[in-house]
Every structure is written in structure tokens, then in C-alpha cells.
C-alpha atoms as an extended CHARMM CRD file, in Angstrom:
* protein
*
        77  EXT
         1         1  MET       CA             88.1210000000       99.0480000000      120.7710000000  PROA      1               0.0000000000
         2         2  LYS       CA             88.0000000000       95.2700000000      121.2090000000  PROA      2               0.0000000000
         3         3  LYS       CA             88.2430000000       94.7270000000      117.4300000000  PROA      3               0.0000000000
         4         4  LYS       CA             91.3170000000       96.9320000000      117.2560000000  PROA      4               0.0000000000
         5         5  ILE       CA             93.1080000000       94.9280000000      119.9350000000  PROA      5               0.0000000000
         6         6  ILE       CA             92.2240000000       91.6560000000      118.2030000000  PROA      6               0.0000000000
         7         7  LEU       CA             93.4610000000       92.9980000000      114.8610000000  PROA      7               0.0000000000
         8         8  MET       CA             96.6930000000       94.2460000000      116.4180000000  PROA      8               0.0000000000
         9         9  ILE       CA             97.3300000000       90.8250000000      117.9640000000  PROA      9               0.0000000000
        10        10  LEU       CA             96.5100000000       89.1420000000      114.6430000000  PROA      10              0.0000000000
        11        11  SER       CA             98.8710000000       91.5160000000      112.8490000000  PROA      11              0.0000000000
        12        12  PHE       CA            101.6590000000       90.6930000000      115.3140000000  PROA      12              0.0000000000
        13        13  VAL       CA            101.1080000000       86.9390000000      114.9240000000  PROA      13              0.0000000000
        14        14  ILE       CA            101.1720000000       87.2450000000      111.1210000000  PROA      14              0.0000000000
        15        15  PHE       CA            104.3440000000       89.3750000000      111.4000000000  PROA      15              0.0000000000
        16        16  PHE       CA            106.0170000000       86.6850000000      113.5070000000  PROA      16              0.0000000000
        17        17  ILE       CA            104.9720000000       83.8530000000      111.1600000000  PROA      17              0.0000000000
        18        18  ILE       CA            106.2360000000       85.7290000000      108.0950000000  PROA      18              0.0000000000
        19        19  TYR       CA            109.5100000000       86.4280000000      109.9200000000  PROA      19              0.0000000000
        20        20  LEU       CA            109.9970000000       82.7380000000      110.7320000000  PROA      20              0.0000000000
        21        21  ILE       CA            109.2140000000       81.6820000000      107.1620000000  PROA      21              0.0000000000
        22        22  ILE       CA            111.7200000000       84.1620000000      105.7230000000  PROA      22              0.0000000000
        23        23  TRP       CA            114.3220000000       83.2370000000      108.3650000000  PROA      23              0.0000000000
        24        24  GLU       CA            114.0720000000       79.5000000000      107.6550000000  PROA      24              0.0000000000
        25        25  THR       CA            114.0750000000       80.0420000000      103.8840000000  PROA      25              0.0000000000
        26        26  MET       CA            117.2380000000       82.1100000000      104.1290000000  PROA      26              0.0000000000
        27        27  LYS       CA            118.7880000000       79.5710000000      106.5160000000  PROA      27              0.0000000000
        28        28  LEU       CA            118.2430000000       76.7800000000      103.9950000000  PROA      28              0.0000000000
        29        29  SER       CA            119.2460000000       78.8740000000      100.9680000000  PROA      29              0.0000000000
        30        30  PHE       CA            122.2990000000       80.7080000000      102.3300000000  PROA      30              0.0000000000
        31        31  LYS       CA            124.0620000000       78.3580000000      104.7430000000  PROA      31              0.0000000000
        32        32  SER       CA            127.1960000000       80.4940000000      105.0670000000  PROA      32              0.0000000000
        33        33  MET       CA            125.3430000000       83.7140000000      106.0250000000  PROA      33              0.0000000000
        34        34  ASN       CA            125.8470000000       84.9590000000      109.5940000000  PROA      34              0.0000000000
        35        35  ASP       CA            122.8440000000       85.0130000000      111.9330000000  PROA      35              0.0000000000
        36        36  PRO       CA            122.8670000000       88.8070000000      112.6130000000  PROA      36              0.0000000000
        37        37  ILE       CA            122.8480000000       89.6030000000      108.8940000000  PROA      37              0.0000000000
        38        38  ARG       CA            120.1010000000       87.0250000000      108.3190000000  PROA      38              0.0000000000
        39        39  ALA       CA            118.0600000000       88.6020000000      111.1410000000  PROA      39              0.0000000000
        40        40  ILE       CA            118.4090000000       92.1190000000      109.7020000000  PROA      40              0.0000000000
        41        41  ILE       CA            117.4080000000       91.0250000000      106.2030000000  PROA      41              0.0000000000
        42        42  SER       CA            114.5290000000       88.9020000000      107.5180000000  PROA      42              0.0000000000
        43        43  GLY       CA            113.2510000000       91.7900000000      109.6410000000  PROA      43              0.0000000000
        44        44  GLY       CA            113.3740000000       94.2220000000      106.7430000000  PROA      44              0.0000000000
        45        45  LEU       CA            111.5430000000       91.8950000000      104.3900000000  PROA      45              0.0000000000
        46        46  THR       CA            108.9830000000       91.0980000000      107.0670000000  PROA      46              0.0000000000
        47        47  ALA       CA            108.2970000000       94.7920000000      107.6130000000  PROA      47              0.0000000000
        48        48  ILE       CA            107.5870000000       95.1520000000      103.8950000000  PROA      48              0.0000000000
        49        49  PHE       CA            105.3350000000       92.0790000000      103.5630000000  PROA      49              0.0000000000
        50        50  SER       CA            103.3930000000       92.1800000000      106.8400000000  PROA      50              0.0000000000
        51        51  PRO       CA             99.8690000000       93.6390000000      107.1300000000  PROA      51              0.0000000000
        52        52  ARG       CA             99.0030000000       96.8620000000      108.8810000000  PROA      52              0.0000000000
        53        53  VAL       CA             95.9060000000       97.7680000000      110.8870000000  PROA      53              0.0000000000
        54        54  ALA       CA             94.1360000000      100.7570000000      109.3440000000  PROA      54              0.0000000000
        55        55  ASN       CA             90.9930000000      102.7670000000      110.0770000000  PROA      55              0.0000000000
        56        56  TYR       CA             88.6400000000      103.8160000000      107.3320000000  PROA      56              0.0000000000
        57        57  LYS       CA             85.3970000000      105.7300000000      107.3760000000  PROA      57              0.0000000000
        58        58  SER       CA             82.2270000000      104.3990000000      105.8410000000  PROA      58              0.0000000000
        59        59  LYS       CA             78.6280000000      105.5310000000      105.8880000000  PROA      59              0.0000000000
        60        60  LEU       CA             78.0360000000      103.2790000000      108.8990000000  PROA      60              0.0000000000
        61        61  GLY       CA             80.9250000000      104.7370000000      110.9170000000  PROA      61              0.0000000000
        62        62  ASP       CA             84.5750000000      103.9930000000      111.5130000000  PROA      62              0.0000000000
        63        63  LYS       CA             85.7490000000      100.5100000000      110.5280000000  PROA      63              0.0000000000
        64        64  LEU       CA             89.0180000000       98.6110000000      110.8510000000  PROA      64              0.0000000000
        65        65  GLN       CA             90.8920000000       96.6260000000      108.2390000000  PROA      65              0.0000000000
        66        66  LEU       CA             94.0840000000       94.6600000000      107.7760000000  PROA      66              0.0000000000
        67        67  ASP       CA             95.8860000000       96.3250000000      104.8950000000  PROA      67              0.0000000000
        68        68  TRP       CA             98.3980000000       94.3170000000      102.8100000000  PROA      68              0.0000000000
        69        69  PRO       CA            100.5150000000       96.9570000000      101.0070000000  PROA      69              0.0000000000
        70        70  VAL       CA            102.4300000000       94.5930000000       98.7180000000  PROA      70              0.0000000000
        71        71  LEU       CA             99.4340000000       92.4670000000       97.7150000000  PROA      71              0.0000000000
        72        72  LYS       CA             97.0660000000       95.4340000000       97.2570000000  PROA      72              0.0000000000
        73        73  LYS       CA             94.4820000000       93.5290000000       99.2860000000  PROA      73              0.0000000000
        74        74  SER       CA             92.6630000000       94.4450000000      102.4670000000  PROA      74              0.0000000000
        75        75  VAL       CA             90.5220000000       92.5140000000      104.9110000000  PROA      75              0.0000000000
        76        76  LYS       CA             87.6930000000       94.6970000000      106.1700000000  PROA      76              0.0000000000
        77        77  LEU       CA             86.0160000000       93.9690000000      109.4890000000  PROA      77              0.0000000000
């Protein structure tokens, strides 16, 4: 249970960092774009690129992992 909470917090922090990176990149690239449109686009891209917490079963029992859908990588804990 404690691992799941830590992974959920880590996932949220990564989500927020990715959002800020995309926001600032768009702010520098598209100076004439309105803030609400920039926020919607940044949120959508962040939802695609951010990791998800997933359960998987192994021979040793249930385990947790951070799953990166776009990168096809996962971090197993």
C-alpha cells in the first residue's frame, strides 16, 4: 500500500513537470497563442506522455510499476 502511494505521488510530480516543460516550450515557440488554448494543448499532450501506475502479477505476488505508454518502457518496483 505504501509503495502505491509513493508511486502515485511520483506519477503526479512527473505529470506536473512534463506539463510545465510543454507549457514553457509552447510559450517560447508560439508567442501569439492565448493562454487557455495553450493550457488545453499542454494538458492533452501531458496526458499522453505521462506515466501511469499499473499492477502486474508475478510469481512472487502483486507488484507495481510505472508504465510509460509512448516510450514502451516500464519501471518495475
